[in-house]
matplotlib code that plots the C-alpha trace (Angstrom):
import matplotlib.pyplot as plt

x = [44.9, 45.0, 46.7, 45.0, 46.2, 47.0, 45.7, 46.3, 45.6, 47.0, 45.1, 46.5, 46.5, 45.9, 44.6, 43.0, 40.7, 40.8, 42.4, 43.2, 42.5, 44.8, 43.4, 44.3, 45.3, 42.6, 41.7, 39.1, 39.1, 37.3, 36.0, 34.1, 31.2, 31.5, 30.0, 32.3, 35.7, 35.7, 35.6, 32.7, 34.7, 34.1, 32.1, 33.2, 34.6, 31.5, 29.2, 32.0, 31.5, 27.9, 28.9, 30.3, 28.3, 25.7, 27.8, 28.8, 25.1, 24.6, 27.5, 26.5, 22.5, 23.9, 25.9, 22.8, 20.8, 23.2, 23.9, 20.4, 20.0, 17.1, 17.3, 19.0, 17.8, 16.1, 18.0, 19.3, 20.4, 19.6, 20.7, 20.4, 21.9, 22.0, 24.3, 24.8, 26.9, 29.5, 31.3, 30.4, 29.7, 26.8, 24.1, 22.1, 21.9, 19.5, 19.3, 16.6, 17.2, 15.2, 14.2, 14.0, 10.5, 10.4, 12.4, 10.9, 8.7, 10.4, 14.4, 13.6, 14.6, 18.0, 18.7, 18.4, 20.4, 23.3, 22.9, 23.3, 26.3, 28.8, 31.6, 30.3, 27.6, 30.3, 31.9, 30.1, 28.6, 32.0, 34.2, 37.5, 40.7, 41.7, 45.1, 46.7, 50.3, 51.6, 55.0, 57.7, 57.2]
y = [60.3, 60.4, 58.0, 56.1, 55.3, 51.7, 51.4, 47.9, 46.0, 42.8, 39.3, 37.7, 34.3, 34.4, 30.8, 28.2, 29.9, 33.0, 35.8, 39.6, 42.5, 45.7, 48.6, 51.7, 51.4, 49.6, 45.9, 43.6, 39.6, 37.6, 34.2, 31.2, 29.9, 27.1, 24.5, 25.7, 24.7, 28.3, 30.4, 32.6, 35.6, 37.9, 37.9, 35.8, 36.7, 36.1, 38.5, 41.2, 41.4, 41.9, 44.2, 45.9, 46.6, 47.7, 50.1, 51.6, 51.7, 53.5, 55.8, 57.3, 57.8, 59.2, 61.9, 62.0, 63.7, 65.6, 67.7, 68.3, 68.6, 66.0, 63.4, 60.6, 59.6, 55.9, 55.3, 51.3, 49.2, 45.7, 43.4, 39.3, 36.9, 33.7, 31.0, 30.0, 26.5, 25.7, 27.6, 28.1, 32.0, 34.6, 34.3, 37.1, 39.9, 42.0, 45.8, 47.9, 51.3, 51.9, 55.8, 58.4, 59.6, 62.5, 61.3, 63.7, 61.1, 64.3, 62.8, 58.7, 58.4, 61.0, 59.3, 55.4, 56.5, 58.2, 54.6, 52.2, 54.2, 53.7, 51.8, 48.6, 48.8, 49.7, 47.5, 44.4, 45.4, 46.3, 44.3, 44.0, 41.7, 40.0, 38.7, 35.5, 35.8, 32.5, 33.4, 32.5, 33.9]
z = [-2.2, 1.2, 2.7, 5.9, 9.2, 10.4, 13.3, 15.6, 18.8, 20.4, 21.4, 24.0, 25.2, 29.1, 30.6, 29.4, 26.3, 27.9, 26.4, 26.7, 23.8, 24.5, 23.5, 23.9, 27.9, 27.4, 28.8, 27.3, 28.3, 25.1, 27.0, 26.5, 28.2, 31.3, 29.0, 26.1, 28.1, 29.0, 32.8, 31.5, 32.8, 29.4, 26.4, 23.7, 20.0, 18.4, 21.2, 20.9, 17.5, 17.2, 19.8, 18.1, 15.5, 18.3, 19.5, 16.8, 15.5, 18.8, 19.3, 15.5, 17.3, 20.1, 18.0, 15.5, 18.3, 20.7, 17.3, 16.6, 20.2, 21.0, 24.0, 24.0, 27.4, 26.9, 23.5, 23.2, 20.4, 20.4, 18.4, 17.8, 15.1, 13.3, 12.8, 9.4, 7.7, 5.5, 6.6, 10.2, 11.1, 11.2, 8.8, 9.5, 11.7, 12.8, 15.3, 16.2, 17.4, 20.6, 20.7, 23.2, 24.3, 22.1, 18.9, 16.1, 13.7, 10.7, 11.7, 11.6, 7.8, 8.7, 11.5, 9.4, 6.7, 9.6, 11.8, 8.9, 7.6, 10.5, 9.9, 11.4, 9.2, 6.8, 7.2, 6.9, 3.2, 2.0, 3.0, 3.8, 2.4, 5.6, 6.2, 7.5, 9.1, 11.2, 12.8, 15.3, 18.7]

ax = plt.figure().add_subplot(projection="3d")
ax.plot(x, y, z, "-o")
ax.set_aspect("equal")
plt.show()
């Protein structure tokens, strides 16, 4: 059986409630809105989580279009979500893929299957095990 490659990134405190994500030479700022004690210098962790699903769906849609020589101009993914309680979490996510003009109706079912197979969608519908370890220094 093929062993899966383990990926990693580092998330470090910057100041206030701001964190910096470092991965593959890129840096992303995570923050909170001012009304929640942040400086509003970046997106929130929840927004990043939701964005990862939308971006994954978008990436898979673009790949599908390119593989089938279909237009990508105007392709966009809109994502909305609701919260649930006990415990506080995201309770529902809705995505809408805005297709490029001229996208053939006959290809919609195939694209639907492809985008629902994106890595983040699969990870949400087949949740991973999550381990949280605390260590000093």
